[in-house]
C-alpha positions in Angstrom: -24.3 -3.6 -54.6 -23.3 -0.2 -52.8 -25.7 -1.3 -49.8 -24.0 -4.8 -49.6 -20.4 -3.1 -49.6 -21.6 -0.6 -46.8 -23.4 -3.6 -44.9 -20.1 -5.7 -45.0 -17.9 -2.3 -43.9 -20.3 -2.0 -40.8 -20.1 -5.7 -40.0 -16.4 -5.7 -40.5 -15.8 -2.5 -38.3 -18.0 -3.8 -35.6 -16.1 -7.2 -35.4 -14.0 -8.4 -32.6 -10.5 -6.8 -33.1 -12.2 -3.7 -34.8 -14.3 -2.3 -32.2 -15.0 1.3 -31.9 -13.4 2.9 -28.9 -14.6 6.4 -27.7 -12.5 6.8 -24.8 -9.8 9.4 -25.6 -7.6 11.7 -23.3 -4.9 11.6 -20.7 -4.9 10.6 -17.0 -2.2 11.3 -14.3 -2.0 9.4 -11.0 0.4 10.2 -8.2 0.9 9.4 -4.8 1.6 6.2 -2.4 4.6 4.0 -3.1 2.3 0.8 -1.9 -0.3 1.5 -4.7 2.3 2.3 -7.6 3.3 -1.1 -8.8 -0.4 -2.2 -9.1 -1.4 1.3 -10.8 1.3 1.0 -13.2 -0.1 -2.5 -14.4 -3.5 -1.6 -14.4 -2.5 1.6 -16.6 -0.6 -0.7 -19.2 -3.7 -3.0 -19.6 -6.1 -0.1 -20.0 -4.1 1.7 -22.5 -3.9 -1.5 -24.6 -7.7 -1.9 -24.3 -8.0 2.0 -25.2 -5.3 3.3 -27.6 -6.6 6.8 -27.5 -5.8 7.1 -23.6 -2.5 8.1 -22.3 -1.8 7.4 -18.4 1.2 8.7 -16.6 1.8 7.1 -12.8 4.2 8.7 -10.5 5.1 7.5 -6.8 6.1 10.1 -4.2 4.1 9.1 -1.0 0.3 9.3 -0.1 0.7 12.7 1.3 1.7 14.1 -2.3 -1.0 11.9 -4.0 -3.6 13.5 -1.6 -2.1 17.0 -2.2 -1.9 16.5 -6.2 -5.5 15.3 -6.4 -6.8 18.3 -4.0 -4.8 20.8 -6.1 -5.9 19.4 -9.4 -2.3 18.5 -10.2 -3.4 14.7 -10.4 -6.7 13.2 -11.8 -6.1 10.6 -9.3 -4.3 10.6 -6.1 -3.1 7.2 -4.6 -3.5 7.2 -0.9 -2.5 4.4 1.5 -4.2 5.6 4.4 -7.5 6.7 5.9 -8.5 10.0 4.5 -8.7 13.1 6.7 -12.1 14.8 7.0 -10.3 18.1 6.0 -9.2 16.5 2.8 -12.9 15.3 2.0 -14.1 18.7 2.3 -12.1 20.0 -0.4 -14.3 18.5 -3.1 -12.6 15.0 -2.6 -14.3 11.8 -2.9 -12.0 8.8 -1.5 -12.6 5.6 -3.5 -11.7 2.4 -1.6 -9.4 0.4 -4.1 -7.0 -2.1 -2.4 -5.8 -3.3 1.0 -2.5 -4.3 2.3 -0.6 -3.9 5.7 2.4 -2.5 7.4 5.1 -4.9 9.1 7.8 -4.0 11.7 11.1 -5.2 10.4 14.9 -5.7 11.8 18.0 -6.7 10.1 18.7 -10.2 10.0 22.0 -9.3 11.6 20.2 -7.6 14.5 22.1 -8.4 17.8 18.9 -9.6 19.5 17.3 -11.4 16.6 16.7 -14.7 18.3 15.0 -13.2 21.5 12.9 -10.9 19.1 11.8 -13.8 17.0 10.9 -15.8 20.0 9.2 -13.2 21.9 7.9 -10.7 19.3 7.2 -7.2 20.2 3.9 -6.1 22.2 2.1 -2.8 20.9 3.2 -0.9 24.0 6.9 -1.7 23.3 6.6 -0.6 19.9 4.7 2.8 20.9 7.7 3.3 23.4 10.0 2.7 20.6 8.3 5.2 18.3 6.7 7.8 20.7 8.4 7.7 24.1 10.8 10.1 25.4 13.8 9.5 26.3 14.4 6.8 23.7 13.9 3.3 24.8 17.0 0.8 24.6 17.1 -2.8 23.4 17.5 -4.2 26.8 14.2 -2.9 27.6 12.5 -4.4 24.5 13.9 -7.9 24.9 15.0 -8.1 28.3 18.5 -9.4 27.9 22.1 -8.1 28.3 24.3 -6.4 26.9 22.0 -3.1 26.5 22.5 -1.3 23.4 20.6 1.7 22.0 17.6 1.1 19.5 18.2 2.9 16.1 14.8 4.0 15.1 14.0 4.6 11.5 10.6 6.2 10.0 9.6 7.9 6.8 10.7 11.4 5.9 8.1 11.8 3.3 4.4 12.1 3.9 3.4 8.3 3.7 0.4 6.0 4.3 2.7 3.3 5.9 3.9 6.0 8.7 0.5 7.2 9.0 -1.1 3.8 9.5 1.8 2.7 11.7 1.4 5.8 13.7 -2.3 5.3 14.1 -1.9 1.8 15.2 0.6 3.3 18.0 -2.1 5.9 19.0 -0.2 8.9 17.3 0.5 10.7 14.2 3.3 10.6 11.7 4.6 13.7 12.8 4.7 12.2 16.4 6.8 9.5 15.2 10.7 9.6 16.2 13.8 8.2 14.5 15.8 8.8 11.5 13.9 10.0 8.7 14.2 8.3 5.4 12.6 8.6 2.2 10.4 6.0 0.4 9.9 2.4 1.1 13.1 1.2 -0.5 15.1 3.7 1.2 13.9 2.7 4.6 14.2 -0.9 4.2 17.7 -0.6 3.1 18.6 1.7 6.2 17.2 -1.1 8.5 18.9 -4.0 6.5 22.4 -2.3 7.2 21.9 -1.7 10.8 22.1 -4.6 13.4 20.5 -2.1 16.0 17.7 -0.7 13.8 14.1 -1.1 13.5 11.7 0.1 10.9 8.3 -0.7 9.2 7.6 -1.3 5.6 4.5 -2.0 3.2 3.5 -5.6 2.4 4.9 -5.3 -0.8 8.4 -4.2 0.1 8.5 -6.9 3.0 7.8 -10.0 1.0 9.3 -11.1 -2.1 7.0 -12.7 -4.9 8.5 -16.0 -4.3 7.2 -16.0 -0.6 9.9 -15.3 2.0 10.8 -11.9 3.2 13.5 -9.9 1.4 16.9 -11.0 2.0 18.7 -9.2 4.8 15.6 -8.4 7.0 13.4 -10.3 9.3 9.7 -9.7 10.1 9.1 -9.2 13.8 5.9 -10.7 15.2 3.4 -8.2 16.9 2.6 -10.0 20.3 -1.1 -9.2 20.0 -2.2 -11.4 22.8 0.6 -10.2 24.9 1.5 -13.4 26.3 5.3 -12.8 25.9 6.0 -15.0 23.0 5.5 -15.1 19.3 2.6 -17.6 18.7 2.1 -19.4 15.4 -0.6 -17.3 14.3 1.3 -14.1 14.8 4.5 -15.1 12.9 4.6 -14.7 9.0 7.6 -16.4 7.6 6.3 -16.1 3.8 3.8 -14.1 1.8 1.0 -16.6 2.0 0.9 -16.6 5.7 0.9 -12.8 5.7 -2.0 -12.6 2.8 -4.1 -14.9 5.0 -3.6 -12.9 8.1 -4.6 -9.7 6.3 -7.6 -11.2 4.5 -9.0 -12.6 7.5 -8.5 -9.3 9.6 -6.2 -11.0 12.1 -3.3 -9.0 11.3 -3.5 -5.6 13.4 -1.9 -3.1 11.0 -4.4 -3.9 8.0 -5.3 -0.9 6.1 -7.2 0.2 3.2 -5.7 2.0 0.1 -7.7 4.8 -1.6 -8.1 6.6 -5.0 -8.7 10.1 -4.3 -10.7 11.8 -7.1 -12.6 15.0 -7.6 -16.4 14.7 -7.0 -17.1 15.9 -10.4 -14.3 13.6 -12.2 -15.0 13.2 -15.7 -15.9 9.7 -17.5 -12.4 8.9 -18.3 -11.5 8.6 -14.4 -14.7 6.7 -13.8 -14.0 4.2 -16.6 -10.4 3.5 -15.4 -11.6 2.8 -11.7 -14.4 0.7 -13.1 -11.7 -1.4 -14.9 -9.5 -1.6 -11.7 -12.4 -3.0 -9.7 -13.4 -5.5 -12.5 -12.5 -8.9 -12.4 -9.6 -8.5 -14.9 -8.6 -5.5 -12.5 -8.5 -7.9 -9.6 -6.6 -10.5 -11.3 -3.9 -7.9 -12.2 -3.6 -7.1 -8.4 -2.9 -10.6 -7.3 -0.4 -11.0 -10.3 1.5 -7.9 -9.3 1.6 -9.2 -5.7 1.9 -5.6 -4.1 -1.3 -5.4 -2.5 -4.6 -7.6 -2.2 -7.8 -7.0 -4.1 -11.1 -5.9 -2.1 -13.7 -8.4 -1.8 -16.4 -8.7 -4.6 -19.0 -7.5 -2.3 -16.9 -4.5 -1.6 -16.2 -3.8 -5.1 -19.8 -3.7 -5.8 -20.6 -1.1 -2.9 -17.7 1.0 -4.3 -18.9 1.1 -7.8 -22.5 2.1 -7.0 -20.9 5.4 -5.5 -18.8 6.2 -8.5 -19.4 9.3 -10.7 
């Protein structure tokens, strides 16, 4: 009788809904605004699967994420740019986790909007706007009068979007000129209010979940082939078009997003990243819509390198 009861107890405890879970502890994630919405969603589902785990996720820019991971202030640093070799030398492993892109934006009240939508902007013009001295004017950008100054906006925080944007233009974030604004939401709002402004934002802050760009802004085409006009495959009027261009590698400011972890990271860190890279994790990425999941073969390569 005692053996029967013991057997029934074991079966009941091992049955679905009563599974054992040896994952215990806490994780802290810090860093990029671009990764933050997806990381929060991953954390919520992971904690439901593993009630003994507590996860705290905070945004503050890619630079903060990298610094916190290096200093041991976060278990995972969220970094939406390419890692610096000097960062990797500090016992850091960069784990490729997501991809997205950075887009140039102007206000829908921009004085030169019709010309901008028709012509797009060449990479060299964007370089002149953000890196040249003295500052370029709108007449030089679109070739029409009246001529007015370009109000340039950039990120004040150490940000993956800024680093990726600067790299595309041939510089570093600290080289970018303009009024520094903290965070993606702040930069977008500053440009939205200014009919002479120009800025750049992460994919997730430009396009709404329903498809079109956020109300009050316009995405300006980058004239990649430099033919003086915005061609159909350079114009992104909705999220679907942008996703296709990012996925196919057609958009020029596409970037990889990373988790920075210590090379001797514990099993809980590895378990969370494996979940993020699982099929369920990829479905969460798509549902949140802030970034794009990496390809299945890319996930397999990353998983082989995890601790």
